[in-house]
N, C-alpha and C positions, 0 to 999 in steps of 0.2 A: 548577725552579730558575729564578730571574730571570736571563735571559741578559745584560741590561745590567749588572747588579751583578756577575755572573760575569766579564764582559769587563773591567770596571774593576778588580776584584780580581786577575784574572790579570795585567793590565798592571802594577799596583802590585807584586805579588809578583815579576814579571819584572824590574822596575826594581831591587828589593832584591837579587834574585839576581845581576843583572849587576854591581852594585856590589861584592857579596861575591866574585864570581869575579875581577873585575879586581884588587881589593885583595888577595885571597888569593894569586893568581898572582904579583902584583908583589912582595909581601912574601916569598913562598917562593922565587921564582926570582931576584929581585934585591934581597936584603934591605938591602944597604948603600944603594942608590939610594932605596928606600922610607924608610929611616931618615933620609936626608938632608932629607926634607921637614920644615920647621920645626915643623909641628903634630905630627909623629911623634917626631922626636928631641928636640925641646924643649931643644936645646943641652945635652943630657946625653951621657955616654959611650956609644959604640956598643955594642950588645949583639946579636950575631948570633943567639944562641940564642932570645932573646925575639922577634926578628923572624920567625924560622922557625916558632916555635910559633904566633905570631899569624896567619901566612899559612895554616898548616895548620888552625887553628881556623876561619878565615874560609871555607876550602874545605869543611870539615865542615858548617858552617851552610848552605852552598850545596846540600848534598844534600837537606835537608828542604825548602828553598825550591824546588828542581827538582820534587820530588814534588808540592808544593802547586800549582805552576804547571800541571803536566801533569794532575793529577787534579782539583784544585779542589773538594773537598768542604768543607763547613763545618768539620768536625772537623780535617781535615788543614791547612786554611788557618789555623785558630786555633792549632794546635800550632806551625806555622812562624812565625806572627807573634808569639806569646808568647815563643818561643825567641829570636827576633830582639830583642824588646823587653827581655828579661832582660839581654842584652849591652848594648844601646843605652842603656838607663837608667843602668846601672852606668858605662858609658863616659863619659857626659856628666857624671855626678857626680864621677868621678875627675878628669877634665880641668878641671872647674870649680875644683878644689882646687890645680891645678898651673899656673894661668895666669901666675904670676910668671916663668916661663921664657920667655915670649913677649912680643913688642911688643904694644901696645894693639890695633893693627890686626889682628895675627895672632890674638890672643885673641878679638876680636869675630868674626872670620871663622870661627874654630874653633867657637865656641859656637853660631853660626847653623847651621853644617853639622851639628853633633852634635844640636842641637835638632830639626832637620829629620829626622834619623835616628831620632828618637823619635816625632815627629808623624806621619810617613807611615805607619808600621806601626800606630800607634794608631788613625788614621782607618780604615785597612783592616780592623782588628779590629772596629770598630763596624759596618762594612759587612757583615761575616759574619753579623750578626743578620738580614740580609735574604735570606740563602740558605735554601733548603729544608733539611730534616733528612736528605736522602738522603746516604748514606755511600759512594756510588759502587758499584763492583762488589762484591757480597757474595761471600765465599768459601763455596761449597757443596760438600758431598761429591759425588763422582761416583756418581749413583744406579745406574748400570749395574753397578757392582761390588758392590752390596749385594744379598745373596740375598733373593728374595721381592719385590723392587721392580721395577716396570716403568719403562722410560725413556719 
């Protein structure tokens, strides 16, 4: 495995992980404060249930990102990045349709941030093509427990 590519990939996955952990904890533990951000609440009525669900979803996505940072195999990194991209692409499309709730400056800032949230994992996904095909530790049965096999 190319150690330089692995380091960049781990760093990028770590960045995505950190953002999901911060956002997830913030939305789950302080939903009203998270909703108060203009990009989030978009001048709509507060919905605590939605904020709690969003926080929980962000933390759930963190689990696969943690695994990808720790193990960093090509397959696991791809699963984590595609999972992130499914959300990020849908998120940017949804918000592009709802910009009328924001000022022009807020809308521009939001679209830049959400576009970066698509571009970063997309670039990292391309980087995974430079990783070896190794799948990390392979699960093997304990040969000592099988009759007739020597350890």
